[in-house]
Wavefront OBJ file of the C-alpha trace (Angstrom):
o trace
v 277.083 53.115 -248.167
v 274.810 51.623 -245.567
v 271.249 52.786 -245.136
v 270.987 53.652 -241.437
v 267.396 54.893 -241.462
v 264.688 54.701 -244.085
v 261.265 56.099 -243.247
v 258.914 58.135 -245.479
v 260.173 61.292 -243.716
v 263.882 60.533 -243.381
v 266.606 58.692 -245.277
v 270.057 58.458 -243.713
v 272.888 56.724 -245.574
v 276.377 56.564 -244.137
v 279.835 55.289 -245.005
v 282.497 54.932 -242.344
v 285.671 53.217 -243.637
v 286.516 51.624 -240.297
v 288.602 48.762 -241.718
v 290.716 51.165 -243.765
v 291.262 53.363 -240.701
v 292.375 50.352 -238.628
v 294.788 49.142 -241.321
v 296.331 52.594 -241.737
v 296.624 53.018 -237.960
v 298.453 49.671 -237.794
v 300.752 50.931 -240.565
v 301.512 54.066 -238.535
v 302.195 52.045 -235.390
v 304.452 49.634 -237.334
v 306.799 52.565 -237.944
v 306.315 54.684 -234.835
v 306.764 51.871 -232.274
v 310.176 50.660 -233.518
v 311.202 54.280 -234.082
v 310.478 55.181 -230.462
v 312.236 52.035 -229.236
v 315.307 52.926 -231.285
v 315.322 56.467 -229.895
v 315.187 55.121 -226.319
v 318.046 52.783 -227.218
v 320.120 55.797 -228.224
v 319.753 55.465 -231.998
v 318.588 58.808 -233.355
v 317.920 57.183 -236.710
v 314.754 55.815 -235.084
v 313.381 59.369 -235.038
v 313.606 59.559 -238.824
v 312.234 56.019 -239.232
v 309.232 56.645 -237.000
v 308.680 60.187 -238.217
v 308.769 59.429 -241.925
v 306.853 56.141 -241.812
v 304.361 57.396 -239.251
v 304.006 60.700 -241.080
v 303.228 58.980 -244.364
v 300.671 56.759 -242.659
v 299.064 59.731 -240.928
v 298.906 61.586 -244.255
v 297.156 58.559 -245.775
v 294.645 58.577 -242.901
v 293.972 62.276 -243.497
v 293.382 61.740 -247.221
v 291.625 58.367 -247.435
v 289.608 57.999 -244.232
v 286.430 60.006 -244.771
v 283.071 59.633 -243.052
v 280.342 60.362 -245.547
v 276.703 60.888 -244.637
v 273.671 61.659 -246.823
v 270.475 62.821 -245.104
v 267.215 63.420 -246.951
v 264.706 65.008 -244.575
v 261.152 66.012 -245.503
v 260.504 67.764 -242.173
v 263.383 70.210 -242.794
v 262.938 69.999 -246.586
v 266.679 69.481 -247.047
v 269.146 67.124 -248.643
v 272.350 67.223 -246.599
v 275.729 65.778 -247.548
v 278.317 65.660 -244.755
v 281.976 64.771 -245.222
v 284.352 64.523 -242.300
v 288.055 63.697 -242.289
v 290.658 63.955 -239.563
v 291.511 67.514 -240.587
v 288.282 68.942 -241.969
v 284.553 68.711 -242.181
v 282.188 69.922 -244.855
v 278.418 70.107 -244.985
v 276.369 70.894 -248.084
v 272.660 71.561 -247.569
v 270.446 71.539 -250.643
v 266.717 72.277 -250.880
v 264.875 68.948 -251.139
v 262.400 70.460 -253.605
v 265.248 70.867 -256.138
v 266.202 67.181 -255.929
v 264.877 65.469 -259.043
v 266.515 62.040 -258.667
v 269.815 60.291 -258.043
v 271.996 58.727 -260.715
v 275.451 57.219 -261.090
v 278.315 58.780 -262.959
v 280.952 56.494 -264.394
v 284.513 56.635 -265.618
v 287.254 54.149 -266.377
v 290.364 53.479 -264.340
v 293.756 54.103 -265.857
v 296.225 51.392 -266.718
v 296.146 48.261 -268.838
v 293.076 46.697 -267.253
v 290.596 49.528 -267.533
v 287.869 48.948 -264.971
v 284.583 50.826 -264.905
v 284.163 52.941 -261.764
v 281.028 54.633 -260.393
v 279.985 57.361 -257.993
v 276.512 58.390 -256.791
v 275.282 61.806 -257.883
v 272.236 63.908 -257.087
v 270.378 65.425 -260.039
v 269.007 68.868 -259.155
v 266.625 71.142 -261.022
v 268.596 74.212 -262.091
v 265.645 76.457 -261.228
v 265.333 77.952 -264.690
v 263.459 75.061 -266.256
v 266.216 74.764 -268.843
v 267.982 71.755 -267.423
v 269.481 69.867 -264.561
v 272.617 70.186 -262.463
v 274.648 67.205 -261.245
v 275.928 67.320 -257.667
v 278.275 64.407 -256.791
v 277.702 62.898 -253.361
v 281.376 61.940 -253.187
v 284.409 62.842 -255.275
v 285.635 59.244 -255.226
v 284.769 56.758 -257.961
v 284.723 53.098 -256.903
v 283.990 49.683 -258.295
v 281.226 47.454 -257.056
v 277.537 47.980 -256.471
v 277.632 50.496 -253.610
v 276.838 53.529 -255.775
v 273.970 51.734 -257.545
v 272.480 50.573 -254.220
v 272.575 54.116 -252.812
v 271.039 55.580 -255.973
v 268.241 52.982 -255.891
v 267.572 53.722 -252.199
v 267.418 57.488 -252.820
v 265.128 57.138 -255.842
v 262.833 54.707 -253.991
v 262.710 57.047 -250.985
v 261.933 60.037 -253.215
v 259.056 58.146 -254.853
v 257.581 57.151 -251.471
v 258.066 60.555 -249.819
v 256.522 62.384 -252.779
v 253.576 59.987 -252.840
v 252.925 60.445 -249.106
v 253.294 64.238 -249.285
v 250.729 64.571 -252.104
v 247.367 65.924 -250.916
v 244.576 63.325 -251.125
l 1 2 3 4 5 6 7 8 9 10 11 12 13 14 15 16 17 18 19 20 21 22 23 24 25 26 27 28 29 30 31 32 33 34 35 36 37 38 39 40 41 42 43 44 45 46 47 48 49 50 51 52 53 54 55 56 57 58 59 60 61 62 63 64 65 66 67 68 69 70 71 72 73 74 75 76 77 78 79 80 81 82 83 84 85 86 87 88 89 90 91 92 93 94 95 96 97 98 99 100 101 102 103 104 105 106 107 108 109 110 111 112 113 114 115 116 117 118 119 120 121 122 123 124 125 126 127 128 129 130 131 132 133 134 135 136 137 138 139 140 141 142 143 144 145 146 147 148 149 150 151 152 153 154 155 156 157 158 159 160 161 162 163 164 165 166 167 168
């Protein structure tokens, strides 16, 4: 995720999988265009070719292309997680005072070459003083350093915002 804004009052991190969307759109067009041309040429098989190939590509766009945004805002005292796909949008608003820190969760991929995968997670105070609750920012585990960079940015921002909000 890219950090779009980082001030003591506001942290905005965002992920927009633009390259994936472009590749999947090209996949859809690679089936739909010849399918339409075949239909205009009188071959009704082109309808099935374009419909099935284009439909599978569109389904992949609906599942895999997700805009994810994390907003930590001291003025509203909220931590907001927004997810938007082609077919749906979801917004989770959490009280910023309950946010203890961010951490990464990990798992291993399946198959012969088991790779370690990570996802960023918010750690919230459960309100009873007995423990903490984990709230994943995304449901998707991935390889690389993206989750660790986001977690570091959130924890750094929390340290700065709490220091600046302390009375002198």
